[in-house]
C-alpha positions as CSV (number, residue, x, y, z in Angstrom):
1,M,-0.8,25.2,-42.8
2,T,-4.0,25.4,-44.8
3,K,-4.8,24.3,-48.3
4,T,-7.7,25.4,-50.5
5,A,-9.2,22.6,-52.7
6,D,-10.8,23.1,-56.2
7,N,-14.3,23.1,-54.7
8,G,-13.5,26.0,-52.4
9,T,-13.2,23.9,-49.2
10,V,-10.4,24.5,-46.7
11,G,-8.5,21.4,-45.2
12,T,-5.5,20.9,-42.9
13,N,-2.4,19.3,-44.0
14,K,-1.2,17.2,-40.9
15,Q,2.4,16.0,-40.9
16,K,2.7,12.4,-40.2
17,K,4.1,11.4,-36.8
18,T,7.6,9.7,-36.5
19,I,8.0,6.4,-34.7
20,S,9.7,8.3,-31.8
21,Q,6.8,10.5,-31.5
22,I,4.3,7.7,-31.5
23,R,6.4,5.8,-28.9
24,D,6.3,8.8,-26.7
25,D,2.6,9.1,-26.9
26,L,2.1,5.3,-26.2
27,E,4.5,5.7,-23.3
28,R,2.5,8.6,-21.7
29,R,-0.6,6.5,-22.1
30,L,0.8,3.4,-20.5
31,F,2.4,5.3,-17.5
32,T,-0.2,7.9,-16.7
33,G,-1.0,7.8,-13.0
34,R,2.0,5.5,-12.3
35,G,3.7,5.3,-8.9
36,D,7.4,5.2,-8.4
37,A,7.8,1.5,-9.0
38,Y,8.3,-0.4,-12.2
39,I,9.8,-3.8,-13.1
40,A,12.5,-4.5,-15.6
41,W,14.3,-7.6,-17.0
42,Y,17.9,-6.9,-18.1
43,H,19.4,-9.7,-20.2
44,A,23.0,-8.8,-19.0
45,E,22.0,-9.6,-15.6
46,D,19.8,-12.4,-16.4
47,R,17.1,-11.3,-13.8
48,A,14.0,-9.4,-13.3
49,A,13.8,-6.9,-10.4
50,N,11.8,-3.9,-9.1
51,Y,13.2,-0.5,-9.7
52,K,12.1,3.1,-9.0
53,F,11.8,6.1,-11.3
54,S,13.2,8.4,-8.6
55,K,16.4,6.4,-8.5
56,A,17.1,6.8,-12.3
57,S,20.5,8.2,-13.1
58,R,20.6,11.7,-14.6
59,P,23.3,12.6,-17.1
60,P,25.1,16.0,-16.5
61,Q,23.7,17.5,-19.7
62,V,20.1,16.7,-18.6
63,P,18.6,19.6,-16.8
64,I,17.4,19.2,-13.2
65,G,13.7,18.5,-12.8
66,T,13.4,16.4,-15.9
67,D,10.5,13.8,-15.8
68,P,12.0,10.5,-14.7
69,L,10.0,8.7,-17.3
70,K,12.1,10.4,-20.0
71,L,15.3,9.4,-18.1
72,V,14.3,5.6,-18.0
73,S,12.4,5.4,-21.3
74,P,10.8,2.2,-20.5
75,L,9.0,1.7,-23.7
76,R,12.2,2.3,-25.8
77,Q,14.0,-0.3,-23.7
78,H,11.0,-2.7,-23.9
79,Q,11.2,-2.5,-27.8
80,A,14.8,-3.1,-27.8
81,G,14.4,-6.3,-25.8
82,N,15.1,-5.2,-22.3
83,H,11.6,-5.9,-21.1
84,H,9.8,-3.4,-18.7
85,G,6.4,-3.6,-17.0
86,L,3.9,-1.9,-14.8
87,S,4.2,-2.2,-10.9
88,I,1.7,-1.0,-8.2
89,D,2.9,0.7,-5.2
90,G,1.3,3.3,-2.6
91,R,1.6,6.2,-5.1
92,T,-0.2,4.5,-8.1
93,T,-3.5,6.2,-8.8
94,H,-4.5,4.9,-12.3
95,L,-3.7,1.9,-14.6
96,P,-3.8,1.8,-18.5
97,L,-5.1,-1.7,-18.9
98,L,-6.2,-5.0,-17.1
99,G,-4.2,-8.2,-17.7
100,V,-5.5,-11.8,-17.6
101,D,-2.8,-14.4,-17.3
102,M,-3.5,-17.9,-18.4
103,D,-0.5,-19.8,-17.6
104,R,0.8,-23.3,-18.8
105,H,4.3,-23.3,-17.4
106,S,4.1,-27.1,-16.6
107,A,4.0,-30.1,-19.0
108,S,1.6,-31.8,-16.5
109,I,-1.2,-29.3,-17.6
110,C,-3.3,-30.9,-20.2
111,P,-3.2,-28.8,-23.5
112,V,-6.7,-29.7,-24.2
113,Q,-8.0,-28.5,-21.0
114,H,-5.8,-25.5,-21.1
115,L,-7.2,-24.6,-24.6
116,E,-10.8,-25.0,-23.5
117,E,-10.3,-22.7,-20.5
118,C,-8.6,-20.1,-22.8
119,K,-11.6,-20.3,-25.2
120,V,-14.1,-19.9,-22.2
121,I,-12.3,-16.9,-20.7
122,T,-11.6,-15.1,-23.9
123,T,-15.2,-15.5,-25.2
124,M,-16.5,-14.0,-21.9
125,L,-14.1,-11.1,-22.2
126,V,-15.2,-10.4,-25.7
127,T,-18.9,-10.7,-25.3
128,D,-19.6,-9.4,-21.8
129,Y,-17.1,-6.5,-21.3
130,R,-18.0,-4.0,-23.9
131,D,-16.2,-1.1,-22.4
132,F,-12.9,-2.9,-23.1
133,F,-11.3,-4.4,-26.1
134,V,-8.9,-7.3,-26.0
135,Q,-5.3,-7.8,-27.3
136,G,-3.8,-11.3,-27.1
137,E,-0.4,-12.6,-26.4
138,V,0.9,-16.2,-26.7
139,N,4.2,-17.7,-25.5
140,P,5.4,-19.9,-28.3
141,R,7.5,-22.2,-25.9
142,N,4.6,-23.6,-23.8
143,G,1.3,-22.3,-24.9
144,S,0.8,-19.8,-22.1
145,A,-1.6,-17.0,-23.1
146,K,-2.4,-13.4,-21.9
147,A,-5.3,-11.2,-22.7
148,F,-4.7,-7.4,-22.2
149,M,-8.1,-5.5,-21.5
150,L,-7.7,-1.9,-22.8
151,P,-10.4,0.7,-22.3
152,C,-12.3,1.8,-25.3
153,D,-12.2,5.4,-24.5
154,G,-8.4,5.3,-24.1
155,Q,-8.5,7.0,-20.7
156,P,-6.7,5.5,-17.7
157,I,-8.8,3.5,-15.1
158,Y,-8.8,4.7,-11.4
159,I,-7.1,1.9,-9.5
160,K,-9.9,1.3,-7.1
161,K,-12.3,0.7,-10.0
162,A,-9.8,-1.5,-11.9
163,R,-9.4,-3.7,-8.7
164,D,-13.2,-4.0,-8.5
165,I,-13.5,-5.1,-12.1
166,A,-10.6,-7.5,-11.7
167,G,-12.0,-9.1,-8.5
168,E,-15.5,-9.5,-10.1
169,L,-13.9,-11.0,-13.2
170,N,-11.9,-13.5,-11.2
171,D,-14.9,-14.6,-9.2
172,R,-16.8,-15.2,-12.5
173,I,-13.7,-17.3,-13.7
174,K,-13.8,-19.4,-10.6
175,E,-17.4,-20.3,-11.2
176,M,-16.7,-21.3,-14.7
177,I,-13.4,-23.3,-14.5
178,G,-13.3,-23.9,-10.7
179,R,-10.2,-22.0,-9.7
180,R,-8.9,-18.6,-9.7
181,I,-6.2,-17.3,-12.1
182,E,-3.7,-14.3,-12.0
183,I,-5.4,-11.1,-12.9
184,F,-3.7,-7.6,-12.8
185,P,-4.5,-5.8,-10.5
186,D,-6.5,-8.2,-8.4
187,N,-4.0,-10.8,-7.2
188,L,-1.1,-9.6,-9.3
189,K,0.9,-6.5,-8.7
190,N,3.4,-6.7,-11.6
191,L,2.5,-7.0,-15.3
192,W,4.9,-6.8,-18.3
193,L,4.1,-4.4,-21.1
194,P,2.5,-5.8,-24.2
195,C,4.4,-6.4,-27.5
196,R,7.2,-8.4,-26.0
197,D,9.7,-9.6,-28.7
198,D,9.7,-13.1,-27.4
199,K,6.0,-13.4,-27.4
200,T,3.4,-13.6,-30.3
201,T,1.1,-10.6,-30.3
202,I,-2.5,-11.0,-32.0
203,I,-4.6,-8.0,-32.8
204,D,-7.9,-7.6,-34.9
205,T,-6.2,-8.0,-38.2
206,G,-4.0,-11.0,-37.3
207,Y,-0.4,-11.1,-36.2
208,L,1.0,-7.6,-35.2
209,P,3.4,-6.7,-38.0
210,R,7.2,-6.6,-37.5
211,N,9.9,-4.6,-39.0
212,S,13.7,-4.6,-38.9
213,E,14.2,-0.8,-39.0
214,R,15.1,-0.6,-35.3
215,Y,18.6,-0.4,-34.0
216,C,20.5,0.0,-30.8
217,M,24.0,1.1,-29.9
218,G,26.4,-1.6,-29.1
219,E,30.1,-1.7,-28.3
220,K,33.1,-3.3,-30.1
221,V,36.4,-4.1,-28.3
222,L,39.8,-3.7,-30.1
223,T,41.8,-7.0,-29.4
224,K,44.8,-8.4,-31.1
225,D,42.5,-10.1,-33.6
226,G,40.7,-6.8,-34.5
227,W,37.5,-5.2,-33.5
228,A,35.0,-7.9,-32.0
229,T,31.6,-7.7,-30.3
230,E,30.9,-9.5,-27.0
231,E,29.1,-12.4,-28.9
232,E,32.1,-12.8,-31.1
233,L,34.5,-13.0,-28.2
234,W,32.2,-15.6,-26.4
235,A,32.2,-17.5,-29.8
236,L,35.9,-17.6,-29.7
237,A,36.0,-18.4,-25.9
238,N,33.7,-21.4,-26.3
239,Q,36.3,-23.0,-28.7
240,T,38.7,-23.0,-25.8
241,P,38.8,-25.6,-22.8
242,N,38.2,-22.7,-20.2
243,P,36.0,-19.9,-21.7
244,K,35.9,-17.8,-18.6
245,R,39.7,-17.8,-18.4
246,F,39.9,-16.8,-22.0
247,M,37.5,-13.8,-21.3
248,N,39.4,-12.7,-18.4
249,E,42.8,-12.7,-20.3
250,V,41.3,-10.8,-23.4
251,K,43.1,-7.4,-23.5
252,G,41.2,-4.5,-25.0
253,Y,42.9,-1.6,-26.5
254,G,39.8,0.4,-27.1
255,K,36.1,0.6,-27.6
256,K,33.9,2.0,-30.2
257,K,30.1,2.2,-30.7
258,H,28.2,0.6,-33.6
259,R,24.7,0.1,-34.7
260,V,23.1,-3.2,-34.0
261,H,19.9,-3.9,-36.0
262,Y,17.2,-6.0,-34.6
263,E,13.6,-6.9,-35.5
264,S,10.8,-5.7,-33.3
265,Y,7.0,-4.9,-33.5
266,D,5.9,-2.1,-35.5
267,Y,4.5,0.5,-33.0
268,R,2.8,2.5,-35.8
269,A,0.7,-0.5,-36.4
270,W,0.0,-1.0,-32.6
271,A,-1.0,2.6,-32.3
272,E,-3.4,2.3,-35.2
273,F,-4.9,-0.9,-33.5
274,L,-5.4,1.0,-30.1
275,Q,-7.1,3.9,-32.0
276,R,-9.6,1.5,-33.7
277,G,-10.5,-0.3,-30.5
278,Q,-11.5,-3.6,-32.0
279,N,-11.2,-7.0,-30.4
280,L,-8.5,-9.6,-31.4
281,D,-9.0,-12.4,-33.9
282,T,-10.1,-15.2,-31.7
283,D,-9.8,-17.9,-34.2
284,L,-6.1,-17.1,-34.8
285,F,-5.6,-16.7,-31.1
286,F,-6.8,-20.2,-30.2
287,A,-4.9,-21.7,-33.2
288,E,-1.7,-20.2,-32.0
289,I,-2.3,-21.5,-28.5
290,E,-3.0,-25.1,-29.9
291,R,0.3,-24.7,-32.0
292,S,2.4,-23.4,-29.2
293,C,1.2,-26.2,-26.8
294,L,3.0,-28.7,-29.0
295,N,6.3,-27.3,-28.1
296,L,5.9,-28.5,-24.6
297,P,4.4,-32.0,-24.9
298,Y,2.0,-33.3,-22.3
299,Q,3.4,-35.5,-19.6
300,E,1.5,-37.1,-16.6
301,E,2.6,-35.9,-13.3
302,V,3.9,-38.9,-11.2
303,E,5.5,-39.1,-7.8
304,R,9.3,-38.8,-7.8
305,V,10.6,-42.3,-7.4
306,N,13.6,-43.0,-5.0
307,D,17.0,-42.1,-6.6
308,L,18.7,-45.1,-5.0
309,P,19.0,-48.0,-7.8
310,L,16.8,-51.2,-7.2
311,K,18.7,-54.5,-7.4
312,S,16.9,-57.6,-8.6
313,F,17.2,-60.9,-6.7
314,G,17.0,-62.9,-10.0
315,S,19.5,-64.3,-12.3
316,H,21.0,-60.8,-13.0
317,G,21.5,-59.8,-9.3
318,D,24.5,-57.6,-9.9
319,E,22.7,-55.4,-12.5
320,E,20.9,-52.2,-11.5
321,A,17.3,-51.5,-12.7
322,N,16.9,-48.4,-14.7
323,I,14.5,-46.0,-13.0
324,P,13.7,-42.9,-15.1
325,H,14.6,-39.7,-13.3
326,S,13.0,-36.3,-13.7
327,A,12.7,-34.9,-17.3
328,S,15.2,-32.4,-18.5
329,L,14.1,-28.8,-17.8
330,R,13.1,-26.3,-20.7
331,C,12.6,-22.8,-20.6
332,G,9.4,-21.9,-18.7
333,M,9.0,-25.5,-17.6
334,R,8.5,-26.9,-14.0
335,P,10.4,-29.9,-13.0
336,T,8.3,-32.9,-13.7
337,A,8.8,-36.6,-13.9
338,E,8.4,-38.9,-16.9
339,P,6.0,-41.8,-16.7
340,S,7.4,-44.5,-14.5
341,N,8.4,-47.9,-16.2
342,R,9.3,-49.7,-13.1
343,L,9.4,-53.5,-13.3
344,S,8.2,-56.0,-10.8
345,F,11.1,-58.4,-10.2
346,K,10.2,-62.0,-9.2
347,P,12.9,-64.1,-7.6
348,T,14.0,-67.1,-9.5
349,V,15.5,-69.0,-6.5
350,K,14.0,-70.3,-3.4
351,E,13.4,-67.9,-0.5
352,D,15.0,-70.2,2.1
353,Q,18.4,-69.6,0.4
354,F,18.5,-66.1,1.6
355,A,19.2,-65.1,5.2
356,V,16.5,-63.2,7.1
357,V,17.7,-59.6,7.4
358,V,16.0,-57.6,10.1
359,P,15.5,-54.1,8.6
360,K,16.9,-51.4,10.6
361,K,14.6,-48.8,12.2
362,Q,14.6,-45.7,10.1
363,S,15.2,-42.4,12.0
364,K,12.8,-39.5,11.5
365,P,14.3,-36.8,9.3
366,K,15.8,-34.1,11.4
367,K,13.3,-31.2,11.9
368,L,14.7,-27.7,11.2
369,R,14.7,-25.6,14.3
370,L,13.8,-22.0,13.4
371,P,13.3,-18.9,15.8
372,P,9.8,-17.2,16.2
373,L,8.6,-16.2,12.8
374,D,5.5,-14.1,13.8
375,E,7.2,-10.8,12.9
376,M,8.3,-12.2,9.6
377,R,4.7,-13.2,8.7
378,E,3.5,-9.8,9.2
379,E,5.5,-8.7,6.2
380,P,2.9,-7.8,3.5
381,N,5.3,-8.1,0.6
382,S,5.6,-11.7,-0.4
383,Y,9.0,-11.2,-2.0
384,T,10.6,-9.6,1.0
385,R,9.0,-12.1,3.5
386,Q,10.1,-15.2,1.4
387,F,13.5,-13.8,0.8
388,Q,14.2,-13.4,4.6
389,F,12.7,-16.8,5.2
390,C,14.9,-18.5,2.5
391,L,18.0,-16.7,3.7
392,L,17.2,-18.0,7.2
393,I,16.9,-21.6,6.0
394,C,20.1,-21.4,4.0
395,Q,21.9,-20.1,7.1
396,K,20.5,-23.0,9.3
397,E,21.2,-25.5,6.6
398,K,24.7,-24.0,5.9
399,R,24.1,-24.4,2.1
400,V,21.8,-23.1,-0.6
401,V,18.7,-25.2,-0.4
402,E,16.8,-26.6,-3.3
403,V,13.5,-25.1,-4.7
404,D,11.4,-28.1,-3.5
405,E,12.9,-27.8,0.0
406,A,12.3,-24.1,0.3
407,L,8.7,-24.6,-0.9
408,S,8.0,-27.3,1.6
409,Q,9.3,-25.1,4.5
410,I,7.3,-22.1,3.2
411,R,4.2,-24.2,3.3
412,E,5.0,-25.8,6.6
413,H,5.6,-22.4,8.3
414,S,2.8,-20.6,6.5
415,M,5.0,-18.0,4.8
416,F,2.4,-17.6,2.0
417,T,-0.8,-15.6,1.6
418,G,-4.2,-17.0,0.6
419,D,-4.6,-20.7,-0.4
420,W,-1.6,-22.7,-1.3
421,C,-3.0,-23.5,-4.8
422,D,-3.3,-19.6,-5.6
423,N,-0.4,-18.3,-7.5
424,E,1.5,-21.5,-7.3
425,G,3.4,-20.8,-10.5
426,S,4.4,-17.5,-9.6
427,R,5.4,-18.6,-6.1
428,E,7.8,-21.3,-7.5
429,R,9.3,-18.7,-10.0
430,R,9.7,-16.2,-7.2
431,V,11.4,-18.7,-4.9
432,E,13.7,-19.9,-7.7
433,L,14.7,-16.3,-8.4
434,I,15.4,-15.7,-4.6
435,L,17.6,-18.8,-4.3
436,S,19.7,-17.9,-7.5
437,Y,20.2,-14.4,-6.0
438,I,21.3,-16.0,-2.6
439,A,23.6,-18.4,-4.1
440,R,25.7,-15.4,-5.8
441,T,27.0,-14.3,-2.3
442,F,26.3,-17.1,0.0
443,D,29.4,-18.2,1.7
444,P,28.9,-21.1,4.2
445,D,32.5,-20.6,5.8
446,M,31.3,-17.3,7.0
447,L,28.7,-19.0,9.1
448,G,31.2,-20.9,11.2
449,S,29.5,-22.7,14.0
450,G,26.6,-20.5,14.2
451,T,28.1,-17.4,15.9
452,T,28.1,-14.1,14.4
453,M,31.0,-12.1,12.8
454,D,33.1,-10.5,15.5
455,I,33.5,-6.9,14.2
456,D,33.7,-4.1,16.6
457,F,32.2,-1.4,14.7
458,D,31.7,0.9,17.7
459,R,35.5,1.0,18.4
460,W,36.3,1.7,14.6
461,M,33.4,4.3,14.6
462,K,35.0,6.3,17.3
463,W,38.5,5.9,15.7
464,A,37.2,7.2,12.1
465,R,35.3,10.1,13.6
466,G,38.2,11.3,15.5
467,K,40.7,10.9,12.7
468,F,38.6,12.0,9.8
469,T,36.4,14.8,11.1
470,D,34.8,15.8,7.8
471,Q,33.5,14.5,4.5
472,R,36.1,13.4,2.0
473,R,35.9,14.1,-1.7
474,V,38.1,12.2,-4.1
475,A,38.3,12.8,-8.0
476,V,37.8,9.6,-10.0
477,S,39.0,9.7,-13.6
478,Y,37.1,7.9,-16.3
479,S,37.9,7.4,-20.0
480,D,35.8,7.0,-23.1
481,G,38.2,4.5,-24.4
482,C,41.4,4.2,-26.4
483,V,42.0,4.7,-30.2
484,F,44.5,2.4,-32.0
485,E,46.2,4.5,-34.7
486,D,49.6,3.7,-36.5
487,G,50.8,1.1,-33.9
488,T,50.2,3.4,-31.0
489,V,47.4,3.6,-28.5
490,R,46.2,7.0,-27.1
491,L,43.2,8.0,-25.0
492,A,40.0,9.2,-26.8
493,S,39.0,11.6,-23.9
494,N,39.0,11.8,-20.2
495,Y,36.6,13.3,-17.7
496,Q,36.2,13.3,-13.9
497,R,33.6,12.4,-11.5
498,Y,33.7,13.0,-7.7
499,C,33.2,10.4,-5.1
500,R,32.3,11.5,-1.6
501,F,32.3,9.5,1.6
502,N,32.1,10.2,5.3
503,P,33.8,8.9,8.3
504,D,31.1,6.3,9.1
505,E,31.8,4.9,5.5
506,I,35.6,4.9,6.2
507,C,34.9,2.9,9.4
508,G,32.9,0.4,7.6
509,G,35.5,0.0,4.8
510,Y,38.5,-0.3,7.3
511,A,36.5,-2.7,9.7
512,I,35.6,-5.1,6.9
513,I,39.1,-5.0,5.3
514,S,40.7,-5.7,8.7
515,Y,38.3,-8.5,9.4
516,C,38.6,-10.2,5.9
517,M,42.5,-9.7,6.2
518,K,42.7,-11.6,9.4
519,T,40.2,-14.4,8.4
520,S,41.4,-14.7,4.7
521,L,40.6,-18.2,3.2
522,L,44.0,-18.7,1.8
523,E,45.7,-17.0,4.9
524,D,47.5,-14.5,2.6
525,G,45.4,-11.4,3.6
526,G,43.2,-11.4,0.4
527,V,40.0,-9.4,0.5
528,P,37.6,-10.3,-2.4
529,E,35.2,-7.6,-3.2
530,D,32.3,-9.9,-3.4
531,R,33.0,-11.1,0.2
532,A,33.3,-7.4,1.4
533,E,30.0,-6.7,-0.3
534,A,28.2,-9.6,1.4
535,I,29.5,-8.5,4.7
536,W,28.5,-5.0,4.1
537,E,25.1,-5.8,3.1
538,I,24.6,-8.0,6.2
539,F,25.4,-5.1,8.5
540,H,23.6,-2.7,6.4
541,E,20.3,-4.8,6.9
542,A,21.0,-4.9,10.6
543,K,21.1,-1.2,10.5
544,V,24.8,-1.0,11.7
545,L,26.0,0.7,8.5
546,K,23.6,3.3,7.3
547,S,24.7,3.6,3.6
548,K,24.6,0.9,1.0
549,W,27.4,-0.9,-0.6
550,N,29.1,1.1,-3.3
551,V,32.0,-0.5,-4.9
552,V,33.6,2.9,-6.1
553,K,33.5,4.3,-2.6
554,F,35.0,1.0,-1.2
555,R,38.0,1.3,-3.6
556,N,38.5,5.0,-2.9
557,I,38.5,4.3,0.9
558,R,41.1,1.6,0.3
559,D,43.4,3.9,-1.8
560,M,43.2,6.6,1.0
561,L,44.0,4.2,3.7
562,H,46.9,2.9,1.6
563,K,48.2,6.4,1.1
564,L,48.1,7.2,4.7
565,D,50.0,4.0,5.5
566,I,47.1,2.5,7.6
567,I,46.8,-0.6,5.4
568,K,49.1,-1.8,2.6
569,C,47.5,-3.3,-0.7
570,D,49.8,-5.0,-3.1
571,Y,47.8,-4.0,-6.1
572,V,48.9,-7.0,-8.0
573,K,46.3,-8.2,-10.6
574,R,46.2,-12.0,-10.9
575,P,43.4,-14.0,-12.6
576,G,40.9,-15.2,-10.0
577,K,42.9,-13.9,-7.2
578,A,42.0,-10.8,-5.0
579,Y,44.2,-8.1,-3.8
580,C,46.3,-9.0,-0.7
581,Y,46.4,-6.5,2.3
582,S,48.7,-6.0,5.3
583,A,48.9,-3.6,8.3
584,G,50.7,-0.4,7.6
585,K,53.0,1.7,9.8
586,F,50.1,3.8,11.3
587,N,47.5,0.9,11.6
588,P,45.6,1.5,14.8
589,E,45.8,-2.2,15.8
590,Q,49.6,-2.1,15.6
591,P,51.6,-1.6,19.0
592,T,53.0,1.9,19.2
593,W,55.8,3.4,21.5
594,K,53.3,4.6,23.9
595,S,51.7,1.1,24.2
596,K,55.3,-0.2,24.7
597,V,56.0,2.3,27.6
598,K,52.7,1.4,29.2
599,R,53.5,-2.3,29.2
600,L,57.0,-1.7,30.7
601,R,55.4,0.4,33.4
602,T,53.0,-2.2,34.4
603,A,56.0,-4.9,34.3
604,G,57.6,-2.9,37.1
605,T,60.0,-0.4,35.6
606,A,60.8,2.5,37.9
607,S,60.0,5.3,35.7
608,S,59.6,6.3,32.1
609,Y,62.8,8.5,32.5
610,I,65.1,5.3,33.2
611,Y,63.3,3.6,30.2
612,K,64.2,6.4,27.8
613,R,67.9,6.8,29.1
614,R,68.3,3.0,28.7
615,E,66.9,3.1,25.2
616,L,69.4,5.9,24.2
617,N,72.4,4.1,25.7
618,T,72.0,1.0,23.8
619,V,73.1,2.7,20.6
620,G,76.2,0.9,19.4
621,V,77.8,4.0,17.6
622,Y,78.3,6.0,20.8
623,Y,79.1,3.1,23.3
624,T,82.7,4.2,24.2
625,S,84.3,3.4,27.6
626,D,83.7,7.1,29.0
627,F,80.1,7.0,28.0
628,R,79.7,3.6,29.3
629,E,80.8,4.5,32.8
630,N,78.6,7.7,32.8
631,S,75.6,5.7,31.5
632,V,76.0,3.0,34.2
633,K,76.2,5.7,36.9
634,C,73.0,7.3,35.5
635,L,71.2,4.0,35.3
636,F,72.2,2.4,38.5
637,G,73.1,5.4,40.7
638,T,70.8,7.2,43.2
639,R,69.0,10.1,41.8
640,Q,69.5,13.4,43.9
641,R,66.8,15.6,44.7
642,P,66.9,18.8,42.5
643,P,67.5,22.2,44.2
644,P,64.3,24.1,45.2
């Protein structure tokens, strides 16, 4: 559309872009040349993990061939609080930016020294790298800072060139401060996107503006107290003695969606900053770092003292000396110790009043015996390598080890890359994340005396392939929720999805149910789903079971086996109690009439014919005197040879 001015010039009347269009443009800029991997943090799961664009779920109404970036919408999720980030894999060709991470996750790091290092690094980035402009980010909890180097031309950077620039930059930083730091993509493969809602973002005009016009769709549950959100239900649960039990007993009659408004950064202002291409306000950046360091006060790092109480031999011999333990942990803080205030106790009585006690010879700590780890050390991915190693340590110790123990074993057995001082903070966070994940499904009772679980998958594989010769498809019904109207509850809408499973998956489901039913912890045949999942994952990693764990398939396999009377499930829902199982009429492990006949043959019976007649003659209804004489003759008389 053109418009003619009074002076005769012709101009274009461009329509202003909406926030959604701006966000789509920024998303394409950040993920141009991406691979298949990305990282995401979901607050519901309280963990960060690696995901793949190719594994994104596609709703039925979305056409086939849609760009996975639109299915995931990482920038929309990032703005809503579910943080997403960039990840480098073998298919990554270009990167949108470089990231310089200046961490201060420990109270033992001097804030003055940290601030000076940030000033030196930021000044060098602003003055020496003219092809980039810098955006700052500060963690208000501890003073950690991050500098994003964005190209001035707005074009993505070839990954090889980006690695060369990042490597050269890290070498210069080492010459100035004496150590290397984490720089994406030099020694850091994952980087969170800028403009996180829990961080302070600084641009050329100061703080990046925020607005409260954003909203996301949440759910409310209809309870006996009315409509309530999950936060409101937890607020009620925290007032009870057992909050988890309260949440398990809450009965929902329906669900409905509602808008949840939240405050986030203004992406229109961020897009204008990227278009200007000016460096950040360094004075405000340094002042914000200094202000944030006050939230994590400085504490000298001292050696941890013995946890055993020291007793004085003075006038107060029965009182214990108070030795300070480690300080309480905060978010983003490593475990450190407070300054020690140990007192030197002097005896007030003569030494000859005490008997001489010969100290016992202390035995050396038992060294952990591990199998050869050469193949595990060759794993290039640090997360995979250290996850396997930590799982092995927990299996040997028959418990989930502490973070300090795991780090000492990783250092002793050389399960890290580079120098030990490099990436120390990220390594500690990674190990802590790994141990928290292992603790969810770790069951020391399953380890026993060190032997493996005795599950004969070969036997049940033959049985399942012979009995179920094709793939099964089961319709699974879902509901959008319920509506409570005029004292009655009705379904809003129903729809179906189809679950497919093959004989091998039926074999895995039956074998695990049978094993857990025999080795039930309460001896009632209970099979918890988390225990079945843990066993399935163990044999999946051992490549015995090809498919991954799927709880919908497991439940449908259970229902099918229950209908065929192979197993029996009670389907009784109890709080904190799993379904109990028992063997059905056609269970393959139950003795059949054929196996009984076979056992009688081996026991010395003359023939199967005599066994069958004897079985028929034991029926009490037809046991008359005439029938008795005939049956005795048949059983104990000599059999004549039939005519030719």
